[in-house]
N, C-alpha and C positions, 0 to 999 in steps of 0.2 A: 256213951249212951245216945249221942246225937245221931251217930251212924247206925244204931239199931233202930231209932225212931224213923229215919229216912227209909231204910230197909223195909220196915214194917208197912209204911204207907204204900211204897212201890208194889210189894207183894200182894197187899190187899187189892190194889188196883188191878193187878194181873189176874186176880181170881175173880173179879166182879163179872156179873153177867147181866145183860139187859132185861128190864122188866118185861113180863109177858103182856104187853098191851098191843095197841094198834102198830102198824109198821111205821118205823122211825127212819126218818132220812138225815143223816149226818151230812153237813154241807161245808166244804171248804174250797174258797176261791178267791183269786185276787181282788183287791177293791176295785170298783168300777166294773167288773164282770157281771153277767146276767144273774139276777136275784134268784135264789133257790125257790121262791114262791111261784115264779114264772114257769120254772121247769116243772115243778110238781103239778101246776095246773094244766100244763100241756100234756103230761103224763096221764092224768086223770081223764082228760078228753079223749085221748087215744084208747085208754082202758075202758072208758064208760062208766066209770065209778070211782069215788073217792079212794085215795090210798088208804085212808083210816079204816077201811073195811078189810084191810090186808093183814092178818095176825100172824102169819107163819115165818115172814122173813123181815129183815131190817137192811138198809142200805147205807153204804158210806160213798159219798161222791167227792172227788177231789179234781180240781181244775188247777192246772199250773201252766205258767207261761215262762217257757225257757229261751230267752233270746229270740222271741217272735214265733217259736214253735209251741203250739197250744196243745195240752194233752189232757184227756179225760181219763180218770182211773175210776172205775165203778166196781166196789166190793159189796158182795151179796153174803148175808150171815143168815142161815137158816137156824130158827130158835130152838127147833126140837132136838137137833143133832150138833149144833154148833159149826157145821160144815160150811166152808167159806167158798167163794168163787170169785174171781178176779177177772175184770175185762180192761183192755187198754185200747184207746182210740186217739189218734193225732189229728189235728185240724189246723186251719190257718187263722182262725180267730176264736175269740171265747163264745161269739154267738154260735158258731158252727158247732163246736163240741157240746155246747149246752143244749142245742136242739137235738143232737144225737143222744144226750143223756136222757131225755124226755121218752124218746123212742125206746131206748134200751130199757128203761125202768118198765114201761108197759109190757115190752117183750119177756122180760124176766117172770113177772107176775103171771103172765098167761102161761108161760111154759112151767113154772112151778106148779101151778095149780092143775095142769094137764098132765103132771108127772112125766113130762119129756125130758130126756138127758140134755144137760145144759150145752154138750158138744154140738147137738144137733140143731141148736137155734139158728135161724137164718141172719145173715149178716144185715147191717144197718141200712143197706140201700133196697131192703125188701120191706113190704108192709109188715106190721107186727102181726103175730098170730090171732087169729079171730076176726079177721076182716081187714078191708082196707082202711087206711087212715083218712079222716075226713078231708074234702077237697080243700086245698090251700094250706094245709098243715106242712109245717118245716120239713124238708127232705134233706138231711145231711148228707154231703158228698165226700167226706174224708175216708181214709182207709177203713176196711171192715175191722169189727171188734176182733181182737185176737183171743179166743176162748182157751182157757187151760183149765186142767182139773182143779178142784178148790185149793187156792193159795200155792199151788204148785208152779211157781215161776222163779227161777234162780236169779238173783240180783246182787251186784256188788257195790262197794262204796270205800271211800278212803277218809280217813280223819286225821286232823292234827289238833293237839290239846295241850294246855298247860296242866302240870301236875303238881300236888303238895303231898308231901309224906310226913306223917307223925309216928315216930317209933323206930324206923330203920336208923335215924341219926340222933345225935344228943339233942338237937333242937329240930325246929321244923325245916324240912328239905324242900326245894324246889326243882322243878325241871320240865321236860317236855316228853310228849307221848306221841307216837305215830300208830295208826291202827289201819288195817285192812279187814274189811267184813265181807261175808257172804252170807245172804239169807234165802231160806227156801221154806216157804209156807210160814210156820211159827218157829222154825229153827234159826238160828243165828251163830255163826262161827266167827270168831275174831282172832286174828294174828296181831301182836302188838310188840312194839319195842320202846323202852323208856330210858332216859338218862336223868339221873336227879343227883344234886349236890348239896353240900353243907359244910359251913365253916364254923369250928367250935372254939371259943376262947377258953384256955385253961387257966389263964391268970399269969401274972408276972411276965407279960409279953409272950407267952406261949400259946399256941393254938395247934389244931388239928383240921386238915382239910380231908372231907370224905366224899367219895363218888361212888354211886350205885348205878351200873349199867345192867339191863336185863331185858329178856324178851320171853314171850310165853303165848299160850293159847287159852281160849275161853269158849266154852260151849254153852249156848244160851237157849232159854226159851223166851220168845216176845209175844206181845200182844198189843193191838191198837187200844189207845185210850183217847177217844175223840180224835182230834187231829194229830195228836203225839202217838208214839210208840215207846213202851217200856219193855224192860227185859230184865231176867234174873239168870247169872251165870255162875259157873263153877269151872276151875282149871288151876293151871301153875305156871310159875315164872321160873327161869333159871338165869344166872349171870354172876357178877362179881362185885364185892363190896371191898373197897380199897380205902386206906388213910395215909395220910402224910404228915409228919411233925412239921411245924412252923415255928421259927423263932428260938431253936435250941442250937447247941453246939454241934451236935451230930445228927441233923435230921435224917429220920429213916421213913421208909414206906413200907407198908404190909397190906396183905389182901387175903381174901379167902372166897371160895365157892360160895354162891348165894343161890339156894333154891327154896320155893315155898309154894305150898298150895294157897289159892286165893278164891274168894267169893265176892261176886260184884252185882250191883243193881244199877241200872242206867236207863236213860230215856233220850229220845230224840224229839226235837220241835222244829218241823219245816217252816220255812218263812219264804224263800223264793229261789228261783233259778236252780233248782236241785240241790240247794244248800239246806242244813239243818243245823241247829245248836244242839249239841250232845253234851250230856253230863253224866258222870260215873262215880259211884261210891264203891270202894272196895275195902275188905279185911284180909290181911296177908300174914301168914304163920310161917316165918323163915324156920327152916330145919337145921340150918348151920348158924350159929350166932357167935361169931368171932369177938374176942376181947382186944381192943386196942389200947396199948401201954405208951405213954409218953414220958421218957426220962424216969423209968421204973415207977411211974405213978399211973394208977387206973385211969383212963380217959373215958372210955364208953364200951358197952356192950348192947347190941340191938334188943330191944324188948321182945317178948314172946309173940306179940300180935300187934302189928302197927296198921294203921288206917291211910288209905289213898283217897285223894279226890282229884277229879279232873273235869275241865271244862274247856270245850273247843267247837271247831266247826267240822261237819261233815258233808262230803260231796257224793251224790248218787252216780254211779256209772252207768245209768240206764241208756 
């Protein structure tokens, strides 16, 4: 039941859309960096009017510090179509990329309202469309914004996580999970490998040790939720479930093929240096459910649907 509640909350979040009000600027930056109000005020000065008068688009501004390399990521969301555009800019300081963010905001608004294609926008070292900026306004010097079609930028990441399983073993099993992910717009593809173990006491000094090793693929749809990103996935895993008797006269080992469709919901929460906290909840339906027997006594058979929960760290490979 808890898994269903978590899944429902994340799915509802993925389907949520912003209210049709004035332009919203979602701001994420390290502590001590330039305040969002300063950037918005400068953008409005360059634009010649408040951002509150803009109703067609919303903005997501991310500023990160990666070992002294400052990066601005500006995402633009068109409310009428849901179309997204992403721009990346690197600089030497927070103030530098924040100044560029103000110029970029003004450029995007003017470009959008003039119905000009995004890819034809001038770089940040040119004055914004509609006239020269006022004398003395910040002039960013970092690399030019790298425009791409809305959301169409391939990215990779690696993650390591601890995993718990309830259902594949007689009691709660624990292990580790490694994940390689590639994202492209709203699509996310994950390849993973897991190792889970469990020790089951049968009584009278008898026990059985179980090991599940598997790997698989998950195809996902993802969507930003404020500073976080959530995803909904479907896929399958393939591996081997084995068991060994302990504390008996003639200990034996046995195993069987393990393959199962699975569905997952997950989310990542960035905090610093390209690192994010990632968590994932999954339901697994094994299609082969072997029966393990210890001294002619039934030990265990995996249930029809088991649950997985993982929590770990993800490193962006940008």
